[in-house]
C-alpha positions in Angstrom: -0.1 -0.2 0.3 2.8 2.6 1.0 4.1 2.0 -2.9 0.9 3.4 -4.5 0.1 6.0 -1.7 3.8 7.3 -3.4 2.2 6.8 -6.7 -0.4 8.8 -6.1 0.9 11.6 -4.3 3.5 12.0 -7.3 0.6 12.0 -9.4 -1.5 14.3 -7.8 1.3 17.1 -7.0 2.2 16.6 -10.6 -1.0 17.0 -11.5 -1.5 20.3 -9.3 1.5 22.4 -10.5 0.7 21.7 -13.6 -2.6 22.6 -13.7 -2.4 25.8 -10.6 0.7 26.9 -11.5 1.5 26.5 -15.4 -1.9 26.5 -16.4 -1.3 23.2 -18.3 -3.6 20.6 -17.2 -1.9 16.7 -18.0 -4.6 14.8 -17.0 -9.0 15.9 -16.9 -10.5 16.8 -13.4 -12.5 13.5 -13.6 -8.7 11.5 -13.2 -7.8 14.2 -10.7 -10.8 13.1 -8.5 -10.6 9.7 -9.1 -6.8 9.6 -8.1 -7.4 11.7 -4.8 -10.6 9.9 -3.9 -8.6 6.4 -4.0 -5.5 8.4 -1.4 -8.2 9.7 0.5 -9.3 6.1 0.9 -5.9 4.4 1.6 -4.8 7.3 4.1 -8.1 6.5 6.1 -7.1 3.2 6.0 -3.7 3.1 6.7 -2.9 6.6 8.8 0.5 5.6 9.4 1.6 5.9 6.1 0.0 9.9 5.8 2.9 11.8 4.4 2.9 15.4 5.1 3.3 16.3 1.8 0.5 14.2 0.5 -2.1 16.5 -1.6 -4.3 15.6 1.0 -3.0 17.8 3.9 -3.3 21.1 1.8 -4.8 22.9 -0.9 -4.1 23.6 -4.4 -0.9 24.1 -6.0 2.0 26.1 -5.7 2.9 29.8 -6.5 4.5 30.9 -9.9 7.8 33.3 -9.5 6.3 36.0 -11.3 3.8 37.3 -9.2 4.3 38.4 -6.0 3.1 36.6 -2.8 0.1 36.9 -1.0 -0.4 35.5 2.9 -4.1 34.9 3.5 -5.2 36.2 7.1 -8.4 33.4 6.8 -7.0 30.0 4.6 -8.6 29.8 1.2 -9.9 26.4 1.5 -11.4 23.4 -1.0 -14.3 21.8 -1.0 -15.2 18.2 -0.5 -16.7 16.5 -3.3 -19.6 14.4 -3.8 -20.9 12.2 -6.9 -23.7 10.8 -5.7 -27.5 10.9 -4.4 -26.3 8.7 -1.7 -23.2 10.5 -1.0 -25.5 14.0 -0.6 -27.2 12.3 1.9 -24.4 10.8 3.4 -23.0 14.5 3.9 -26.5 15.6 5.1 -26.5 12.3 7.7 -23.0 13.5 9.3 -24.4 17.0 9.7 -27.7 15.4 11.6 -25.6 13.4 13.8 -24.3 16.8 15.2 -27.6 17.5 15.7 -27.7 19.8 13.8 -31.2 20.1 11.2 -29.6 22.8 8.9 -31.0 24.9 5.7 -29.0 24.6 3.1 -27.8 27.3 0.0 -27.4 25.8 -2.9 -24.9 27.2 -5.5 -24.2 26.7 -8.9 -20.2 26.0 -9.2 -18.5 28.4 -11.9 -15.8 26.2 -13.3 -13.2 29.3 -13.2 -10.2 30.5 -11.2 -10.8 31.4 -7.0 -10.2 35.0 -5.9 -9.6 36.6 -2.9 -10.4 40.1 -2.5 -9.6 42.5 -0.1 -10.7 46.2 0.2 -9.8 48.9 2.9 -12.3 51.5 3.6 -14.4 50.6 0.4 -11.1 51.2 -1.3 -9.9 48.6 -3.3 -6.6 47.5 -2.4 -5.2 43.9 -3.6 -6.7 40.7 -5.2 -5.2 37.0 -5.4 -5.4 33.6 -6.4 -6.2 30.5 -3.9 -2.6 29.7 -4.4 -1.9 26.6 -1.8 -4.8 27.5 0.4 -2.7 29.8 2.8 -0.2 31.4 -0.1 -1.5 33.0 -3.2 -0.4 35.0 -5.9 -1.1 38.9 -6.1 -3.1 39.5 -9.4 -4.3 42.4 -8.6 -3.3 44.4 -11.7 -5.5 42.6 -13.9 -8.2 42.1 -11.4 -8.7 46.1 -12.0 -9.7 45.6 -15.4 -12.5 43.0 -14.6 -15.7 45.6 -14.5 -18.1 43.6 -12.7 -15.4 43.6 -9.3 -16.0 47.3 -8.0 -12.9 49.7 -7.5 -14.8 51.8 -4.9 -17.8 50.1 -2.4 -21.1 51.3 -1.7 -20.3 51.2 2.3 -16.5 52.2 3.4 -15.8 49.1 5.6 -12.8 47.1 5.5 -13.6 43.6 4.3 -12.5 40.3 2.3 -14.3 38.8 0.2 -14.1 35.1 -2.0 -15.6 33.9 -5.9 -14.8 33.3 -9.1 -13.7 34.6 -12.0 -14.5 33.3 -15.1 -15.3 33.7 -19.0 -18.4 33.8 -20.8 -19.0 31.5 -23.3 -19.6 33.5 -26.4 -16.9 35.8 -25.0 -14.6 32.8 -25.9 -16.7 32.3 -28.8 -15.2 35.6 -30.2 -12.2 35.4 -29.1 -11.7 31.9 -31.1 -12.6 33.9 -34.0 -10.3 36.6 -34.0 -8.0 34.2 -33.2 -8.4 31.7 -35.9 -8.3 34.7 -38.0 -4.8 35.5 -36.8 -3.6 32.1 -37.3 -3.4 31.6 -34.0 -4.7 28.5 -31.8 -8.0 28.3 -30.0 -8.3 28.5 -26.6 -9.6 25.6 -25.0 -11.9 26.3 -22.7 -13.1 29.5 -20.5 -11.8 28.1 -17.5 -8.1 27.9 -18.8 -8.7 31.3 -21.0 -9.9 33.2 -17.7 -7.1 31.1 -15.6 -4.2 32.1 -18.6 -5.6 35.6 -18.8 -5.3 36.6 -15.1 -2.0 35.3 -14.9 -0.6 37.8 -17.9 1.9 40.7 -16.9 0.6 42.4 -18.8 -2.7 43.8 -17.6 -3.8 44.8 -21.2 -4.3 41.1 -22.3 -6.6 40.5 -19.0 -8.9 43.8 -20.4 -9.5 42.9 -24.1 -10.2 38.9 -22.2 -13.9 40.5 -21.0 -13.3 38.8 -17.6 -16.5 38.3 -15.7 -16.9 37.9 -11.9 -19.5 36.3 -8.9 -18.7 36.7 -5.5 -20.1 34.4 -3.5 -18.3 33.8 0.5 -17.8 36.6 3.3 -15.0 34.4 5.5 -15.6 36.2 8.3 -19.2 37.1 8.6 -19.5 36.9 12.5 -17.4 40.3 12.6 -20.7 41.8 10.4 -23.2 40.7 12.4 -24.4 38.6 9.8 -26.3 35.6 11.2 -26.3 33.3 8.1 -25.1 33.0 4.7 -27.4 33.9 2.7 -27.3 37.3 4.9 -23.5 37.1 3.8 -24.5 36.6 0.2 -27.3 39.6 0.4 -25.0 41.9 2.2 -21.6 41.3 -0.7 -24.6 42.3 -3.3 -25.4 45.3 -1.2 -21.9 46.6 -1.1 -21.9 46.4 -5.0 -20.4 43.1 -6.0 -21.9 40.8 -8.6 -23.6 37.8 -7.1 -25.7 34.8 -8.8 -29.2 35.1 -9.3 -29.2 31.5 -9.3 -28.6 30.8 -5.4 -31.2 29.2 -3.8 -32.4 29.0 0.1 -34.1 25.2 0.5 -35.0 23.3 3.3 -33.8 19.9 3.0 -31.9 17.7 1.4 -34.9 16.5 -1.6 -34.9 20.0 -2.3 -30.8 20.0 -3.2 -31.3 17.2 -4.9 -35.0 18.9 -7.4 -31.8 22.1 -7.0 -29.5 19.9 -8.5 -31.7 17.9 -11.4 -33.0 21.9 -12.6 -29.6 23.0 -13.0 -28.0 20.0 -15.2 -31.0 20.5 -17.0 -30.3 23.8 -17.9 -26.7 23.8 -17.9 -25.9 23.9 -21.5 -28.2 26.9 -22.0 -26.2 29.4 -18.9 -23.9 32.0 -20.7 -20.7 30.4 -18.6 -19.7 26.7 -17.6 -20.6 25.6 -14.0 -19.5 21.8 -13.4 -21.9 21.2 -10.3 -23.7 22.8 -7.2 -22.0 23.7 -3.8 -24.2 23.1 -1.3 -23.3 25.0 2.2 -24.7 25.1 5.8 -26.9 28.3 5.7 -26.6 29.3 9.8 -22.7 30.4 10.6 -23.1 29.3 14.3 -24.0 25.6 12.9 -20.7 26.4 10.4 -18.8 27.2 12.8 -19.6 23.9 15.0 -19.3 21.7 11.9 -15.3 23.2 11.8 -13.2 22.2 8.8 -10.6 18.8 8.3 -7.5 19.9 7.3 -8.3 20.4 3.7 -12.2 21.6 3.4 -15.2 23.1 5.6 -17.4 20.1 6.8 -20.3 22.5 6.4 -20.2 22.8 2.4 -19.7 20.7 -0.3 -19.7 20.2 -3.8 -22.0 17.9 -5.8 -19.9 17.3 -9.4 -22.2 16.6 -12.6 -21.9 12.8 -13.5 -19.3 13.3 -16.7 -21.0 11.8 -19.7 -16.9 10.6 -21.3 -13.9 10.4 -18.5 -10.2 9.0 -18.9 -9.0 6.3 -17.4 -6.8 2.9 -17.5 -7.4 0.0 -19.5 -5.6 -2.5 -17.0 -7.0 -5.6 -19.3 -9.2 -7.1 -21.5 -11.1 -10.8 -20.6 -14.0 -12.5 -22.1 -17.4 -13.2 -21.5 -20.3 -15.6 -23.0 -23.5 -14.6 -23.3 -27.0 -16.3 -23.0 -27.0 -17.2 -27.1 -23.1 -18.7 -26.8 -21.5 -15.4 -28.1 -18.1 -14.7 -27.3 -17.7 -10.4 -25.5 -14.3 -9.1 -25.1 -14.7 -6.4 -22.6 -12.5 -4.1 -20.9 -11.2 -4.5 -17.2 -10.4 -0.5 -16.2 -9.1 1.7 -12.8 -12.8 2.4 -11.3 -14.0 5.6 -12.3 -17.0 7.3 -12.0 -18.8 8.4 -14.9 -21.8 9.5 -14.8 -22.6 9.3 -11.4 -21.8 5.5 -11.1 -18.3 3.7 -10.9 -17.6 1.8 -13.6 -14.8 -0.7 -13.4 -15.8 -3.0 -17.4 -16.7 -1.7 -20.2 -17.8 -3.8 -23.2 -16.0 -3.9 -26.1 -18.3 -5.6 -28.3 -16.3 -7.8 -30.6 -12.9 -8.2 -32.4 -13.5 -6.1 -35.1 -14.1 -2.8 -32.5 -11.0 -3.9 -30.4 -9.0 -3.8 -34.1 -11.0 -0.7 -35.4 -9.6 1.4 -32.3 -6.7 0.1 -32.1 -6.7 -0.7 -28.1 -4.0 -2.2 -26.0 -3.7 -3.3 -22.5 -2.5 -0.2 -20.7 -4.1 2.1 -22.9 -5.8 5.7 -21.3 -9.0 5.0 -23.1 -11.8 7.6 -23.1 -15.2 5.9 -21.4 -18.7 7.3 -22.0 -22.5 6.4 -20.2 -25.4 8.0 -21.2 -27.5 7.4 -18.8 -28.4 3.7 -18.0 -27.1 2.5 -21.1 -23.9 0.0 -20.9 -20.4 1.7 -20.2 -18.6 1.9 -23.9 -14.6 2.6 -24.8 -15.2 5.1 -27.3 -11.3 5.6 -27.9 -7.6 5.0 -27.0 -5.1 8.1 -26.2 -2.2 6.8 -28.6 -0.7 10.3 -26.8 -0.4 9.0 -23.6 1.8 5.3 -24.3 4.6 5.0 -23.1 5.7 1.7 -24.6 4.4 -0.9 -21.9 1.1 -1.4 -23.3 0.2 -4.4 -24.8 -1.5 -5.6 -27.9 -4.6 -7.4 -28.0 -4.9 -11.3 -29.6 -8.1 -12.6 -29.7 -8.9 -16.3 -28.2 -9.6 -19.0 -29.9 -11.8 -21.3 -27.4 -14.6 -20.3 -25.3 -13.2 -19.4 -22.1 -15.5 -21.1 -19.8 -15.5 -24.8 -21.5 -12.5 -24.5 -24.0 -14.4 -25.6 -26.6 -13.9 -23.5 -30.2 -15.6 -20.5 -30.8 -16.3 -19.5 -34.4 -18.0 -16.7 -36.5 -21.2 -17.8 -38.0 -22.2 -16.5 -40.9 -22.3 -13.3 -42.0 -22.1 -11.9 -38.3 -18.9 -10.2 -36.7 -19.3 -12.3 -33.5 -17.6 -15.3 -32.0 -19.9 -18.2 -30.6 -19.0 -20.8 -28.8 -19.9 -24.1 -30.8 -20.3 -26.0 -27.5 -24.3 -27.0 -26.8 -23.5 -28.1 -23.4 -21.5 -25.0 -22.1 -22.4 -24.1 -18.9 -21.8 -20.5 -18.8 -24.8 -20.4 -21.6 -26.6 -21.8 -19.5 -26.4 -20.0 -16.2 -26.3 -16.5 -18.5 -30.0 -17.7 -20.0 -31.1 -18.3 -16.5 -29.7 -15.1 -15.3 -31.6 -13.0 -18.2 -34.9 -15.1 -17.5 -35.0 -13.9 -14.0 -34.1 -10.5 -14.4 -35.8 -6.7 -13.9 -37.0 -6.4 -17.3 -37.6 -10.4 -18.0 -39.5 -12.1 -15.6 -38.9 -10.2 -12.7 -37.9 -12.8 -10.1 -36.9 -10.4 -6.6 -34.5 -13.0 -4.9 -33.2 -14.6 -8.2 -30.4 -12.7 -8.5 -26.4 -14.0 -10.5 -25.0 -15.3 -7.8 -27.9 -17.4 -6.1 -28.6 -19.1 -9.9 -25.0 -19.6 -10.0 -25.4 -21.5 -6.6 -28.3 -23.7 -7.8 -26.8 -24.1 -11.2 -24.0 -25.8 -9.4 -25.8 -27.3 -6.7 -27.8 -29.0 -9.8 -30.9 -27.3 -8.3 -31.3 -25.5 -12.2 -30.3 -26.2 -15.2 -33.6 -25.2 -17.6 -35.8 -22.4 -17.4 -38.8 -25.1 -16.3 -36.5 -25.8 -13.6 -36.7 -22.1 -11.7 -41.0 -23.4 -11.1 -39.7 -26.8 -9.7 -37.6 -25.4 -6.8 -40.3 -25.5 -5.0 -39.3 -29.2 -4.6 -35.8 -28.6 -3.2 -37.3 -26.4 -0.4 -35.9 -28.3 2.4 -32.1 -28.5 0.6 -32.7 -24.5 -0.2 -33.3 -23.9 3.5 -30.4 -26.0 4.5 -27.9 -23.9 2.3 -25.6 -20.9 4.1 -27.2 -17.9 4.1 -30.5 -18.9 3.0 -33.2 -18.6 5.9 -36.6 -20.1 6.0 -38.0 -16.6 5.5 -36.0 -15.9 2.0 -36.9 -19.3 0.8 -40.6 -18.5 1.3 -40.2 -15.0 -0.4 -38.0 -16.2 -2.9 -40.8 -19.0 -4.1 -43.9 -16.8 -3.4 -41.3 -14.6 -6.6 -41.2 -17.2 -8.5 -44.6 -18.0 -7.9 -46.3 -14.8 -9.1 -44.5 -13.9 -12.1 -46.6 -16.8 -13.7 -48.9 -14.0 -13.9 -46.8 -11.9 -16.1 -47.5 -10.3 -19.4 -46.5 -12.2 -22.7 -44.0 -9.4 -23.5 -42.1 -10.5 -19.8 -41.7 -14.2 -21.2 -41.0 -13.5 -25.1 -37.8 -11.2 -23.3 -37.0 -13.6 -20.9 -37.1 -16.9 -23.3 -33.6 -14.7 -24.7 -34.7 -14.8 -28.2 -31.6 -13.9 -30.1 -32.3 -10.0 -31.6 -35.5 -10.0 -30.0 -34.8 -7.5 -27.1 -37.5 -5.6 -25.0 -38.6 -3.5 -27.2 -39.7 -6.0 -29.7 -41.2 -8.5 -26.8 -43.8 -5.6 -26.2 -44.2 -5.1 -29.7 -44.8 -8.7 -30.9 -47.3 -9.3 -27.5 -49.3 -6.6 -28.4 -49.8 -7.4 -32.5 -50.0 -11.5 -31.9 -52.1 -11.5 -28.4 -50.8 -15.0 -27.4 -47.6 -17.0 -27.3 -48.6 -19.7 -30.0 -50.4 -17.6 -32.5 -46.6 -16.0 -32.8 -45.3 -19.2 -33.1 -47.4 -20.2 -35.9 -46.4 -17.1 -38.0 -43.8 -17.2 -41.2 -40.9 -14.9 -41.8 -43.1 -13.2 -44.5 -45.3 -12.3 -42.1 -43.3 -11.6 -39.1 -41.9 -9.0 -41.1 -44.8 -6.8 -42.4 -45.2 -6.0 -39.1 -43.7 -2.1 -38.0 -40.1 -2.3 -36.9 -39.3 -6.5 -37.3 -36.4 -6.9 -40.5 -35.8 -9.8 -41.4 -33.0 -11.0 -39.4 -35.1 -10.7 -36.1 -37.5 -12.7 -37.8 -35.5 -15.2 -39.3 -34.4 -15.6 -35.4 -37.8 -15.4 -33.8 -38.8 -18.5 -36.5 -35.2 -20.2 -36.0 -35.9 -20.3 -32.1 -39.7 -22.0 -32.6 -38.0 -24.5 -35.2 -35.8 -26.3 -32.8 -37.3 -28.9 -31.0 -36.0 -28.7 -27.1 -37.1 -24.6 -27.2 -40.2 -25.6 -28.0 -40.9 -29.0 -25.6 -39.5 -26.4 -23.1 -42.2 -23.6 -23.7 -45.0 -26.7 -23.6 -43.5 -27.8 -19.7 -43.7 -24.1 -19.0 -47.4 -24.1 -19.8 -47.8 -27.2 -17.9 -46.6 -25.4 -14.9 -49.0 -22.8 -15.7 -47.5 -19.6 -16.5 -49.4 -17.0 -18.5 -49.1 -17.1 -22.3 -51.4 -14.2 -23.2 -51.2 -10.7 -23.5 -52.4 -9.1 -20.6 -51.6 -5.2 -21.7 -53.8 -2.3 -22.4 -55.2 -2.5 -26.7 -53.4 -0.2 -28.8 -56.4 2.8 -29.4 -55.1 4.2 -33.1 -54.7 8.4 -32.2 -54.2 10.5 -35.3 -52.1 12.5 -33.1 -49.9 9.8 -32.0 -49.8 7.0 -35.0 -46.1 6.3 -36.0 -45.2 9.5 -34.1 -41.7 9.6 -32.0 -41.8 11.8 -29.5 -39.5 13.0 -27.1 -40.0 14.6 -23.6 -38.2 17.2 -21.9 -39.1 19.0 -18.7 -41.0 18.3 -15.7 -44.5 17.3 -16.4 -47.0 18.3 -13.5 -50.1 15.7 -14.3 -47.8 12.7 -15.4 -44.6 11.0 -14.5 -42.7 10.5 -17.7 -42.9 6.4 -17.4 -47.1 7.1 -17.2 -46.7 9.5 -20.3 -44.6 7.2 -22.3 -47.4 4.1 -21.7 -50.1 6.7 -23.0 -48.1 7.9 -26.3 -47.1 3.8 -26.8 -51.0 3.1 -26.2 -51.8 5.6 -29.3 -49.9 3.9 -31.3 -46.8 6.2 -30.8 -43.4 5.3 -29.7 -41.0 7.4 -27.1 -37.1 8.0 -27.7 -34.2 9.5 -25.8 -33.0 12.1 -28.2 -33.9 14.6 -30.8 -33.2 14.4 -34.1 -34.5 15.2 -37.6 -36.9 11.5 -37.8 -38.0 13.1 -34.2 -42.2 14.0 -35.2 -42.6 16.0 -31.8 -41.1 17.2 -28.5 -43.4 17.3 -25.3 -42.0 20.2 -22.9 -42.7 20.4 -19.1 -41.2 22.7 -16.8 -38.0 23.7 -16.8 -36.7 22.5 -20.1 -33.4 21.2 -20.7 -31.3 21.6 -24.3 -33.6 19.4 -26.1 -36.5 22.2 -26.6 -34.0 24.5 -28.1 -32.6 21.7 -30.5 -36.3 21.3 -31.5 -36.9 24.9 -32.1 -33.6 24.9 -34.1 -34.6 22.3 -36.0 -38.2 23.4 -36.6 -40.1 20.0 -34.8 -43.3 20.5 -33.7 -43.6 21.2 -30.2 -46.6 20.5 -27.2 -46.6 21.8 -23.8 -48.4 20.1 -21.3 -51.9 21.2 -22.0 -51.4 20.5 -25.9 -50.6 17.2 -24.8 -53.9 16.9 -22.9 -55.5 17.9 -25.7 -54.1 15.9 -28.2 -55.3 12.6 -25.9 -59.0 14.0 -25.4 -59.3 14.2 -29.0 
């Protein structure tokens, strides 16, 4: 562990120097957060290995020699970061354990450069960067050029305030147009542009960059008789400082989450960049009671918006076997937070994909995860290679049964050709029991694997015979009478599922959840579907030749039909139980996108209504989108609809179309 701690300290300290001192980041913010979190965790587990020069013991980076050093009388501390709702509620729980029931101030986390401003008798005296939290850099000559920072306050007070210097998106766009005209490289982003501008020796450069500011912190509010952070914001605004109108005082963590969701939806429409939301305990007395760690205040934290694309290390490529026997290469990754969840694995799809992306084991790679989609490796970063990377080599035998693998006609994927491969059977059983299929609560991956290895289940119909093994199950370690009873009840209840759940659970190749529902609605019974030929199947919208052939091949297999007959005798429902489609010309054969919050419907209810009238919902706006339905606080999808001249309905219009 000591070796890894030393490695992390070196990585983070080098990153701090490049980011804060040279304004030349060498790793992304997400990579930095990942390494810092790992270091915190290791130091917490092994406190005897904490070094004095660890980045967990101080804030920020070094001070460049070209600027005069400035000592902060009150340290400028960083904020701790959280990346999920559960971590937000843990932050709230820690505060409540101190006997505090807080109000919170929610503020946008501006992506810029932190600054301290000092005034004497209302006159601007000095501006300084955060630096290492104790010693900063004097940037007074450049800050004087920022029009939103007053040179004289409305009251003659001695005061220090803190905030953020930033560049607006439009300003960056205008600057880059001019730089391109001159043949100069464009500035990369607003944050780097602001930091680079404020550290120019010539203040004329900063003046041309049209920087802006928001002031958000008064480090000694009690000296002014101020009792809450919201009062401090109001007081600083009264003095003439620019504060952010998007702040909101809330009563509980539920309202914090609502604020984060709302601002996350509109962040791309803001004139400046934000990378999260800052949450602060409002009461100054409570802040003092909670105190500080060596690096952070305990009364505040920053929720970082989930990154949709991040960088991490590809440490290995392993192979898995799916329920159809498909062999899939998978990336083993250094753990990284993507879209709010920790990712350790990502699909690489197939051999051709790995080769096309020129992936090597040991590469720094870009990972993307949108919504609930399985994370995907987008590309390697060859410029980050050290020479120690290893080439990818495709296997030629099944990783589970060690029988030969081969490609099927016209397909890019390899398949295990052994019909008795245990892994294929296990994956099929896991899929059948999963939430989106038969939703058998208590029959998760580990339990399915245990029951298969114990000989209790080998095929789907065996799941419904587990009652015969009740005593054996109760005798197993970790399985009590109550848990077994609950499992058997869940298995019995699953017999009543509608046809689309069973169809999806059977694991017919190319037949996903959506296709299963289309088939169930159209054919009503499983027997009716089984009797149809490929031509009749392809007459259905969204059912192509590949899907039709796969369905027909599945039902032509004698073993599959025998299994379906067993399920019938056991008592599984074979009919569609959902509502019939009532054709409505406002919805029929149209695609819809929902954005914003609907007051009369949940997102799922609105989707069900659209599908019940013969329409379909999609996740993103494109030229093929028919209608965008707009609720309260719509996001960028609304603007894209306007840009593409796509029809837009308000919630009232949506209701009207339903009634018609």
